[in-house]
C-alpha positions in Angstrom: 3.3 -2.4 21.5 -0.1 -0.2 20.3 -1.2 -1.1 16.6 -4.8 0.3 15.0 -6.0 -2.0 13.0 -8.1 -0.2 10.2 -11.3 -0.9 8.3 -11.9 -1.4 4.6 -14.5 -1.0 2.0 -15.5 -2.7 -1.1 -15.7 -0.2 -4.7 -17.5 -2.8 -6.5 -18.3 -6.2 -5.8 -19.3 -8.3 -8.6 -20.1 -12.3 -7.7 -18.9 -14.2 -10.7 -19.8 -17.8 -10.2 -19.9 -20.6 -7.6 -17.1 -22.7 -7.2 -17.3 -26.6 -7.2 -16.1 -26.4 -3.4 -18.9 -24.5 -2.4 -17.4 -20.9 -2.3 -18.1 -18.1 -4.3 -15.6 -16.6 -6.9 -15.6 -12.7 -6.8 -14.0 -9.5 -8.0 -13.8 -6.4 -5.8 -11.7 -3.4 -5.3 -10.7 -3.3 -1.3 -9.9 0.2 -0.1 -8.4 0.7 3.2 -10.0 3.6 5.3 -8.8 5.4 8.5 -11.6 3.9 10.9 -9.7 2.0 13.6 -9.9 -0.6 16.8 -6.6 -0.3 18.9 -5.0 -3.4 19.6 -2.8 -3.3 22.4 0.2 -6.8 22.5 2.6 -6.9 25.8 4.8 -9.3 26.6 3.7 -10.7 29.9 5.7 -13.5 32.6 3.4 -16.3 32.3 4.3 -19.7 32.5 3.2 -21.8 29.6 0.6 -25.0 30.2 1.5 -28.7 28.7 3.1 -28.9 25.7 0.6 -28.2 23.3 -1.4 -25.7 25.3 -1.0 -22.3 24.9 -4.2 -21.6 27.1 -2.5 -20.2 29.4 -0.2 -18.0 27.2 -2.6 -15.8 26.1 -4.4 -13.3 28.4 -7.4 -11.7 25.8 -9.4 -8.4 27.0 -11.8 -6.6 25.1 -13.7 -3.3 24.9 -15.2 -0.7 23.4 -18.5 -1.7 20.9 -20.3 -5.0 22.0 -19.1 -8.0 20.5 -21.2 -11.3 21.2 -19.9 -14.4 21.8 -17.2 -16.0 23.9 -14.2 -13.5 23.5 -11.4 -16.5 23.7 -13.1 -17.4 19.8 -12.0 -14.1 18.8 -10.4 -13.7 15.3 -7.4 -12.0 17.8 -6.9 -15.0 19.8 -7.4 -17.7 16.8 -4.4 -15.9 15.3 -2.2 -16.5 18.3 -3.3 -20.0 18.7 -2.6 -20.2 14.8 1.3 -19.3 14.9 1.6 -21.4 18.3 1.1 -24.4 16.5 4.3 -23.5 14.1 5.9 -21.4 16.3 7.3 -21.1 20.4 6.0 -18.2 21.2 5.6 -15.7 24.2 3.0 -15.3 26.5 1.3 -12.1 25.7 -1.0 -9.5 27.1 -3.7 -8.4 24.6 -6.3 -5.8 24.9 -8.4 -5.1 22.2 -10.5 -1.7 21.8 -13.5 -2.1 19.2 -14.4 1.1 17.4 -15.3 -0.5 13.7 -18.8 -2.4 14.2 -19.2 -6.1 13.6 -21.6 -7.6 10.7 -20.7 -4.3 8.9 -19.0 -5.0 5.8 -15.7 -3.3 6.8 -13.6 -6.3 7.6 -12.9 -4.7 11.2 -12.7 -8.4 12.3 -10.0 -9.6 9.9 -8.0 -6.8 10.3 -7.8 -7.2 13.9 -6.7 -10.8 13.5 -4.3 -9.9 10.6 -2.5 -7.1 12.7 -2.0 -9.4 15.7 -0.7 -11.6 13.4 2.0 -8.9 12.3 2.5 -8.1 15.9 3.6 -11.5 16.9 5.7 -11.3 14.0 7.6 -8.5 15.4 7.6 -9.2 19.1 8.4 -12.9 18.7 11.2 -12.2 15.8 9.4 -14.2 13.1 10.6 -12.7 10.8 8.0 -14.1 8.3 7.8 -12.5 5.0 4.6 -10.6 3.7 3.7 -13.6 1.1 3.5 -15.9 4.4 1.7 -13.7 6.8 -1.1 -13.7 3.6 -0.7 -17.5 3.9 -1.6 -17.3 7.4 -4.3 -14.8 7.2 -5.9 -16.5 4.6 -6.4 -19.5 7.3 -8.1 -16.6 9.2 -10.8 -15.5 6.7 -11.1 -14.8 2.8 -10.6 -10.8 3.3 -7.7 -10.9 6.3 -4.8 -11.5 3.7 -5.6 -7.8 2.4 -4.3 -6.3 5.6 -0.7 -7.6 5.6 0.3 -4.8 2.7 -2.7 -2.8 4.0 -2.9 -1.2 0.2 -5.6 -0.8 -2.1 -6.2 -4.0 -4.3 -8.4 -5.6 -6.9 -9.0 -9.0 -5.6 -10.4 -12.0 -7.5 -10.9 -15.9 -6.6 -13.0 -15.6 -3.1 -10.9 -12.6 -2.5 -7.4 -13.9 -1.7 -5.9 -13.3 -5.6 -4.6 -9.4 -5.2 -3.4 -7.5 -8.3 -2.2 -3.9 -6.4 -3.3 -1.3 -7.8 -2.1 2.8 -8.4 -5.4 4.5 -7.2 -6.4 6.6 -4.8 -9.4 8.8 -2.9 -7.1 11.2 -1.2 -9.2 14.0 0.2 -12.3 13.4 -0.2 -14.8 12.8 2.6 -16.4 9.5 3.6 -20.0 9.0 5.6 -20.1 5.8 6.7 -23.8 4.7 8.0 -24.9 1.2 9.7 -28.1 0.9 10.7 -29.1 -1.0 13.4 -29.5 -4.4 11.5 -27.3 -7.3 10.9 -26.8 -9.2 7.5 -26.0 -12.8 7.5 -22.7 -12.9 5.3 -23.9 -16.9 4.7 -27.7 -15.7 3.9 -26.4 -13.0 1.4 -24.4 -15.3 -0.7 -27.2 -18.0 -0.6 -29.3 -15.4 -2.3 -26.9 -14.2 -4.9 -27.2 -15.1 -8.2 -23.5 -15.3 -9.8 -23.0 -14.0 -13.4 -20.0 -12.4 -15.2 -20.4 -8.7 -16.2 -19.0 -6.9 -19.3 -17.8 -4.3 -17.6 -14.8 -4.6 -15.1 -14.2 -2.9 -12.3 -10.6 -1.6 -12.9 -11.8 0.4 -15.8 -14.5 2.1 -14.0 -12.5 3.2 -11.2 -10.6 5.5 -13.7 -13.5 7.5 -14.8 -14.5 10.8 -12.5 -16.5 9.3 -9.3 -19.6 10.9 -10.7 -20.2 8.6 -13.4 -19.4 5.8 -11.2 -23.2 5.6 -9.8 -24.6 3.5 -12.7 -21.6 1.5 -13.2 -20.1 0.4 -10.1 -21.8 -2.0 -8.6 -22.0 -4.0 -5.0 -24.1 -7.1 -6.3 -25.2 -8.2 -3.1 -27.5 -5.0 -3.1 -30.3 -6.4 -4.9 -31.1 -9.2 -2.2 -30.3 -7.4 1.1 -32.0 -4.2 0.1 -34.8 -6.1 -0.4 -34.7 -7.6 2.8 -33.6 -4.2 4.5 -35.1 -1.3 2.8 -33.7 0.7 5.3 -30.3 0.2 3.8 -31.9 1.2 0.2 -32.9 4.4 1.8 -29.7 5.4 3.8 -27.9 4.9 0.0 -30.8 6.9 -1.5 -30.4 9.8 1.3 -26.7 10.1 0.6 -27.2 10.9 -3.2 -29.9 13.6 -2.1 -27.7 14.8 0.0 -24.8 15.6 -2.5 -22.9 12.2 -2.2 -20.6 11.6 -5.3 -21.2 8.1 -5.0 -22.7 5.6 -2.6 -23.0 1.9 -2.1 -23.3 -0.8 0.2 -19.7 -2.5 1.8 -19.2 -6.1 1.3 -22.8 -8.0 2.3 -23.5 -5.1 4.6 -24.9 -3.4 6.4 -23.0 -0.3 6.3 -23.7 1.8 3.5 -21.2 4.6 2.3 -21.1 8.0 0.5 -18.0 9.3 -1.1 -18.3 13.2 -1.0 -15.8 16.0 -2.3 -13.5 17.6 0.1 -15.7 20.7 0.2 -19.2 19.2 0.8 -21.2 20.1 3.6 -21.9 16.6 5.2 -25.2 15.8 5.9 -26.4 15.0 9.5 -27.5 11.6 9.8 -30.7 11.2 12.5 -31.3 7.6 12.8 -31.9 6.2 16.2 -29.2 3.3 17.1 -27.3 3.6 13.9 -23.4 3.7 13.5 -22.4 6.8 11.5 -18.8 7.8 11.3 -17.2 10.6 9.1 -14.1 10.2 7.9 -11.2 12.4 5.6 -9.8 10.5 3.2 
């Protein structure tokens, strides 16, 4: 089985309050985009180890963009081990080709993990419902569950309470730019000052995209742009080049611009930056 975990962008991101458990409540729209990794999942005749030990039952291979750290701690592996606690899973040979940059605010790792859950559900005939898959996905990360149904949603709570929305950017062009900087999500949250806005994201997106600039806000931009001015410069550049709307996705470090279907897309000359142009 070969599947293609896709990225997401955030349209608006309000951090509304800090919770007693240390997490933050937020509101945002998660919008899936066609920037994809490739995940190959195959049955292999591998003997499992002692009862409860599934380490010999999973062979994981990683190619493409570099990911620091132990590959065995990748969220794809964690997805397998999570389900292996509750089910007798087959031995698998898994090959992940990374195209979505990490630390980018695009949800690439979360997508990989959730697509792995869905692949196992199919290959092992677990017959888990979408609701059950979302429950497992939440254990892997707050934004993992959005990739189960993989449709635009309005999200609340820590990002796990979804309301499906009828909304589409089909036909528009999306330019993604991630400079060679790393934004720590933990540090980004530490600098944020939660507050509830009077304006609702769902109301904003019903207006023409050209009007979003002054009312569809990512609350992380203030502190993150102060620390990494280059990100603010990218946003300004996108507007100067005719973007209808530009913003940072998640806690960074990707800045995106939405352009009209017939717009001439600018060339981004930025050493070591990740740049991708997508047709939505």
